[in-house]
C-alpha positions as CSV (number, residue, x, y, z in Angstrom):
1,X,39.5,12.1,13.4
2,X,38.7,11.0,9.8
3,X,35.1,11.4,8.8
4,X,33.3,8.3,7.4
5,X,30.8,9.0,4.6
6,X,28.8,6.6,2.6
7,X,28.0,7.4,-1.1
8,X,24.8,6.1,-2.6
9,X,24.8,6.8,-6.3
10,X,22.2,6.1,-9.0
11,X,19.5,7.7,-11.1
12,X,17.0,7.3,-8.3
13,X,14.1,7.3,-10.7
14,X,12.4,7.2,-8.2
15,X,14.1,6.9,-4.9
16,X,12.3,4.5,-2.6
17,X,12.3,2.8,0.8
18,X,14.8,0.2,-0.3
19,X,17.4,3.0,-0.7
20,X,16.5,4.2,2.7
21,X,16.9,0.8,4.3
22,X,20.3,0.5,2.6
23,X,21.3,3.9,4.0
24,X,20.1,3.1,7.6
25,X,21.9,-0.3,7.5
26,X,25.2,1.2,6.3
27,X,25.1,4.1,8.9
28,X,24.6,1.6,11.7
29,X,26.9,-1.2,10.6
30,X,29.8,0.9,9.3
31,X,29.4,3.7,11.9
32,X,29.2,6.3,9.1
33,X,29.0,9.9,10.0
34,X,26.6,10.5,7.1
35,X,25.5,9.3,3.7
36,X,25.5,11.4,0.6
37,X,22.8,10.5,-2.0
38,X,24.5,11.3,-5.2
39,X,22.2,11.2,-8.3
40,X,23.6,10.8,-11.7
41,X,22.1,11.6,-15.1
42,X,23.5,8.4,-16.6
43,X,24.6,5.0,-15.5
44,X,27.4,3.3,-17.2
45,X,25.8,-0.1,-17.3
46,X,22.1,0.5,-18.2
47,X,20.3,2.1,-21.1
48,X,19.8,5.8,-20.7
49,X,16.3,6.6,-19.4
50,X,15.0,9.2,-21.8
51,X,12.2,10.1,-19.3
52,X,14.7,11.1,-16.6
53,X,13.4,14.3,-14.9
54,X,16.3,15.7,-12.9
55,X,14.2,18.3,-11.1
56,X,11.7,15.6,-10.0
57,X,14.4,13.2,-8.9
58,X,16.2,16.0,-6.8
59,X,12.8,17.0,-5.3
60,X,12.0,13.4,-4.3
61,X,15.5,13.0,-2.7
62,X,15.0,16.2,-0.8
63,X,11.6,15.0,0.4
64,X,13.1,11.7,1.6
65,X,15.8,13.5,3.5
66,X,13.3,15.9,5.1
67,X,11.0,13.1,6.1
68,X,13.9,11.3,7.7
69,X,15.6,14.2,9.5
70,X,16.8,11.9,12.3
71,X,19.2,10.3,9.9
72,X,22.3,12.2,8.7
73,X,21.6,12.1,4.9
74,X,22.6,14.8,2.5
75,X,21.9,15.4,-1.2
76,X,25.1,15.8,-3.1
77,X,25.1,17.1,-6.7
78,X,28.8,16.4,-7.0
79,X,28.4,13.9,-9.9
80,X,25.8,16.0,-11.7
81,X,28.1,19.0,-11.5
82,X,31.1,16.9,-12.5
83,X,29.1,15.5,-15.5
84,X,28.2,19.0,-16.6
85,X,31.9,20.2,-16.3
86,X,33.6,17.1,-17.6
87,X,31.2,14.9,-19.4
88,X,34.0,13.3,-21.5
89,X,35.9,12.0,-18.4
90,X,32.8,10.6,-16.8
91,X,31.8,8.8,-20.0
92,X,35.4,7.5,-20.3
93,X,36.1,6.6,-16.7
94,X,32.7,6.2,-15.2
95,X,31.9,5.9,-11.5
96,X,35.5,5.3,-10.6
97,X,36.4,8.8,-12.0
98,X,33.7,10.4,-9.8
99,X,34.9,8.6,-6.6
100,X,38.6,9.5,-7.4
101,X,37.6,13.2,-7.8
102,X,35.7,13.0,-4.5
103,X,38.8,11.6,-2.7
104,X,40.9,14.4,-4.1
105,X,38.3,17.0,-3.1
106,X,37.8,15.6,0.4
107,X,41.1,14.2,1.5
108,X,40.2,13.9,5.1
109,X,37.2,11.6,4.4
110,X,37.0,7.8,4.2
111,X,34.3,7.0,1.6
112,X,32.2,3.9,1.4
113,X,30.4,3.2,-1.9
114,X,27.0,1.7,-1.2
115,X,25.3,-0.7,-3.7
116,X,22.4,-3.0,-4.0
117,X,23.2,-6.6,-4.9
118,X,21.7,-6.1,-8.4
119,X,24.4,-3.5,-9.2
120,X,27.1,-5.6,-7.7
121,X,26.2,-8.5,-10.0
122,X,26.7,-6.2,-13.0
123,X,29.8,-4.4,-11.7
124,X,32.1,-6.3,-14.1
125,X,30.3,-4.5,-17.0
126,X,31.1,-1.0,-15.6
127,X,33.7,1.3,-17.1
128,X,37.0,0.8,-15.2
129,X,35.4,-1.6,-12.8
130,X,38.8,-3.1,-11.8
131,X,40.0,0.2,-10.5
132,X,36.7,0.8,-8.8
133,X,36.9,-2.6,-7.0
134,X,40.6,-2.2,-6.1
135,X,40.5,1.3,-4.8
136,X,37.2,1.6,-2.9
137,X,35.4,0.0,0.0
138,X,32.0,-1.2,-1.2
139,X,29.1,-2.0,1.1
140,X,26.3,-4.1,-0.4
141,X,22.7,-4.6,0.6
142,X,20.9,-7.8,-0.4
143,X,18.3,-7.1,-3.1
144,X,16.3,-9.2,-5.4
145,X,18.1,-10.0,-8.6
146,X,16.9,-12.7,-11.0
147,X,16.7,-15.9,-9.0
148,X,19.8,-15.2,-6.8
149,X,19.9,-16.1,-3.1
150,X,21.8,-14.6,-0.3
151,X,24.2,-17.5,-0.5
152,X,24.8,-16.6,-4.2
153,X,25.5,-13.1,-3.2
154,X,28.0,-14.2,-0.6
155,X,29.8,-16.4,-3.2
156,X,29.8,-13.5,-5.7
157,X,31.3,-11.1,-3.1
158,X,34.0,-13.7,-2.3
159,X,34.7,-14.2,-6.0
160,X,35.1,-10.4,-6.5
161,X,37.2,-9.9,-3.4
162,X,39.6,-12.6,-4.4
163,X,39.8,-12.0,-8.2
164,X,40.2,-8.2,-7.9
165,X,41.6,-7.7,-4.4
166,X,38.3,-5.9,-3.7
167,X,37.1,-4.7,-0.3
168,X,33.4,-5.6,-0.5
169,X,31.3,-5.8,2.7
170,X,27.9,-7.5,2.9
171,X,25.5,-5.5,5.1
172,X,23.4,-7.4,7.5
173,X,20.0,-6.3,6.5
174,X,16.7,-7.7,5.2
175,X,16.5,-8.4,1.5
176,X,15.1,-5.4,-0.5
177,X,12.4,-6.6,-2.9
178,X,11.6,-3.3,-4.6
179,X,13.3,-1.5,-7.4
180,X,12.9,1.9,-9.2
181,X,12.1,0.0,-12.4
182,X,9.2,-1.9,-10.6
183,X,7.8,1.3,-9.3
184,X,8.0,3.0,-12.7
185,X,6.3,0.0,-14.3
186,X,3.5,0.1,-11.8
187,X,3.0,3.8,-12.4
188,X,2.8,3.5,-16.2
């Protein structure tokens, strides 16, 4: 039997309850065996956070996992290790490169890439986004983004699915109204 694993990537600076809600929804709706939280040092569509503290991020993720032991969540350093070994390819090919390498490494796994709506609205700015959309199943949780509504999100998913032959699934979950940026701004 093929294992089903969700991948939730990001800088997680910091990780928060919105990420946890997305994970829980994806596990329940997609019948995932587990979710791997995969932090990255950089994102390919945002400015680099010069205050990124990798050790703190990893500790916060480990704390979230240990505080939610009833959920099958794991910390994966795959992208960080890939970045350290092959920075040029990650910078050149982005998230799609990481997911392609995952599929080569774990051939017996069906991966689902988990995103918040804010990331999906920006996906056309990502490196090699067409390959990412065409070659991966993407599950999206509704999240505040500008003045967009759930209907706007549904239309955007339909647009991406049609234009790029994408496989994007909208998770049936309450809207997430928190972001790592909001939390950092409060704490500053």
